[in-house]
N, C-alpha and C positions, 0 to 999 in steps of 0.2 A: 053255744059254748059258754062255759062259765068263765068270766073274765079273770078270776083268780087262779085258774088252772094254767100250768105251763104249756108251751107249744108242744105239738105232737112229736117233733124231731128231737126234743130235749127231754122227753119224759123218761127215757131210759138211762140218761147220763147223770151220775150223782154230781150235785153242784160243788161239793167240797173237792172232788178230784180234779175238775177242770180248773178251778182257781189255783190249786197247788202247782199244776203243771205250768200254768201261765207265769206264776211268780218265780219258779225255778228257772224258766227260760230267760226271764229278764235279768236274773242275777248271774247267769253264766258268763256274760261279757266282763264282769268284774272279778272273776276268779283268778288268783295268782298262781302261775305255773312256772317255777324256776327252771332255767335252761341248764343243760349239762355243762360242766367246766371245760370239757374237751371240745365242745362245739361252739362255745361262746366266742364271738369275734368282736373286736372293738368297732364301734361305729365310726366310719370315716368322717362323718359330719359332726361328731362330738368328741374332740380330742380331750385327753386327760388333763386335768388342771395342773398347772406348773406353779410351784412356789416362787417367791421372790429370790430366795437364796439359790435355788437351782438356776434361775435365769442369770444371776450374777456370775456363777461359776462357769456356765456355758459361754457367756460373753468373754470372760477372762481367758478361757482355754483357746477360744478362737483367735484372740488377740496374740497370745504367745505363739501359736502356730504360724501366724502371719509374719511375726517379727523374726523368728528363728529359722524359717525355711530358707535355705540358700538359694541364690539365684541360679537356676539351671544353665543359663547362658551368660557367663560373665563376659564383660567387654574384653575383647582381644587387643593386645598392644600392637599398634601399627609396625610393620617391619622397619620403617625408617627410624623409629625411636629405640629399637633394641640395641643392647651393647654388643658391638662386634667382637669376635674372638680375638684374643690377644696374640699378636705375632711374636714369636720368639726369635730374636736376632742373635742369641748367644750360641756360640759353637764351642766344641771341645778344644782343649789345647793339649795335644798328645804327641809323643815321640817315643822311639824305642828305648828301652832300658833306662827309664827315668829313675831318679833317686826316690822321689815321692810322687804319688798321684792322689791329689785331693779330690774327695767326692762329697759334693754338697747334696742337699735335698732336692731342690728345684729352683728355677730362677724366680726372683721377685719381679714386680712390675717394672721397676726402674732398670734392673739388670736385663730384662728381656727387651726393653725398648732401646737401650744403649748398646747392647751386645757385648757388655763387659762384666766379668764375674764380680759378685759382691759389691755392686755399684752404689748401693744406698749409703748415705753418709753415716747412718746410725749403725751400720754393720761393722763389727770389730775385726774382721778377717785380716785386713792389711795392717792394722795396728798391732794385732797379736803376732803376725808374722815378723814384724820388725822388733817388737819388744822382747820376743823370746829368743831372737838371734837367728831365726831361719833365713832372714834377709838382712843385709848390712845397711839398708836404708828403707824408709817407708815408701813402698811403691804406690802408684796410682792405679785405679781399676783399669785404665786404658792400657796398662802394661801387662795385662794378664796373659796375652799370647806371646809375650817375651819370656815367660817363666822357664820354658824348657831350655832356651839358649842361655839365659842368665844364671839359673840356679839348678837346672835339671829337675824342675818341678813341672807338673801338669795339673789340669783340673777338668772335671766332668761332673754330672749330676745323676742321681738315681732315677729322677723323673724329669722329663723335658718340658712338661706343661707348666707355663707360668701361672702363679697365683699371688694374691695379695699377701697371704700368709700360708706357711706350710701346713697348718692345721686343716686347711681346706682340701687336702689330699686324702684319699681313702687308702685303706690297707691294700686293696687290690692293685692300685697303681704302684705302690711302693714294692709289693711283692713281685710284680711283673718286671720291675727294673733290676732285680737281683741277678737274673741270668744275663741281662745285657751288660752289667758290670763285670761279671765273670768272663764274658767273651772279650771285653776290652782288655782285661788283664792278660788273657791268653795270647792276645795279638801283640800287645805292646810290652808286656813283661816288666813292669816296674818292680823295684826292690821292695817297696812297701806302699800300701794304700792307707790314706788317712780319711776316716769317716768323720766328717765335720758335723757331729751331733749324735746323740744317743739313739734318736729315732731311726737312723739309717741302720745301725747295728741291730736294732730290734727287728727290722724287716728282714735282714740277712739271717738272723738267728731263727726267725719264724719259718722261713723257707727251708733252711737246712735241717732244722730239728723238728719241724711240724708242730711247734708249740711256742708259747711266749716265754720270755725270760722269767725265771723264778726268783724268789727272794734270795739275795746274796749271790746271784749268778753274774752280776755285772760290776765292772769297775773300769774307770777311764784308764786309757793307756793301751799297752800291748795285750792282744788276745792270743790264745793258743792256736786258733784256726788260721788257715791261709786261704787266699782267694785266687781262683783261676788255675788250680793245679792241673798239669798235663801229664798223663801217664804215657811214657814212651814205650815203643815196641821193643821187645826183647829179641834175642838171637833166633834166627830161623823164621821170623815173622815178616820178613821183607822190609823194605825201606819205609820209614814212617817218620812222624814228627818226633823230635828229640824231647825227652821228658823234662818237666820243669816242676819244681816243688811248690810253686805259687808265691804270691806276694804276701809278705807279712801284713798284719792288720793292726792299725793303731786307731783307737776311738778317741777323738778329741772333743772338746766341749763345743757346743753350738756357738756361732759368732753372731747370731741374730740379735739385733737391738731390742727385740720384743721379749727375749728370754731374760728373766731376772732371778732365776733360781740359784745362781752362783755369783760370788763377788768377782771383781776384776782380778784380784790376787789369786783366787782359787783357779780361775781359768788360765791365768798366766803360768801357774805352776805346772799344769798339764802340758801346755805347749812347750815349756822349757824342757820337759822330759823328752819330747820329740826332738827338739833342737840338739840335745846332747847326743842322741843316737846319730843324727845327721852329721854332726861334726866328726864322730868316730868313723862313719862310712866315707866321708870325704877324704880323710887322711888315708884310709885304706885304698881308695881309688887312686889317689896321687901316687902311692907306692906301686900300684899295679899298672899305672899309665892310663887310667880311665878318665872320663870326663867328669868335671865337677861344676862347671858353669863359668861363664865369662866374668861374672862379678865376684867370684870367690878368689880370695888371696891365696894362690897356690904356694907361693914362697913362704908365707906364714905357716901354712899347713905342713910344709916340709921341715920347718923348724920347731914343730911341736911333737910331744910324745903322745901316746895313746889317750892320755887324760887331757890333752890340750895344753900342757905346760911347755914352756920354752926349754930347749935343750942346747947344750954347747958341746961341739965336737962329736966325733964318731963314736967315742966310748959311751957317752951318755945316750946317743941315738940308738946304739946297739942294745943298751940296757932297756931302753923304752920298747924296742921291738920284742925283747924277751917277755916283758910285761904284757905286751899285746897278745903273744901266743898263749901265755898262762890264762889271761882273761878269756880268750876264745875257748880254751878247753873247759874252763869253769862254766862258761855260759852254755856250751853244748851239753855238758853233763847235766846242768840244771834243767834244760829243756827236756832231756830224755826222762828225767825223774818226774817232771810234771806230766808228760804224756802217759807215763805208766799209771 
């Protein structure tokens, strides 16, 4: 065999073809083949790089969440340290056919604890009663239950629950007390009720009218409505309760020492208007043989005309009675015109 000739098994294979296949096979491992975007998955072992700014924002967000998240289980107050409910020792002072029934909002803390109406020293109730002429001396809160006997006055409240301030009451409590007041009026039948504060009249108006007071609808003093009216049964309807026109309504100023919307003089003027009506009704009761109260000077009332002026002799007294009749007619006519 010639040494320069190729082996017998390689004689039929072209050298160039074998070398090309070998070289292509060696390059196939380095060929770049991009994967489809839908099939690409991040490698769990190689997380995406995070910038310093992203790291700071992430740390700040986690800090905010930690500081603002409320404690799901706040510490409870031991039962021994909770404030006990306030006991109300105040009771109503009522009697049949009173001249006036004063209606307050609700008892204050001192009033509830002592059991006497308007007991706080800053409250102006007893001071206004005396200064206006409704009482002939300044009474003490401890004398509140003597009012029916001394002056034919009584007192109650629209809400019985004691609070530090009347603003702590909700409209629901006030509205619920309106029917209670009407029932008390039907039972005891006072000549007039005195709402000590505009807020009480707002509750009564809201329940009766189904809305709040509008602009220009309120003024202190006498109101057109009456409280506790009873409709009597007519003929043929059997025996029933006798009808009653209801108690007149007078809205007085609040006597709370926390209220500073009106001056002392302005409040006193309103209460003096009420005292003027009381003097007129007392004189009428004396003539009719009715009760006016133990501390009311009956002899002085008998010696005054319908305006409270002293009179001399029967002639002047008769003249005063004629004036009374004229004034009654004028007043009744004025009420009818207002109601129309």
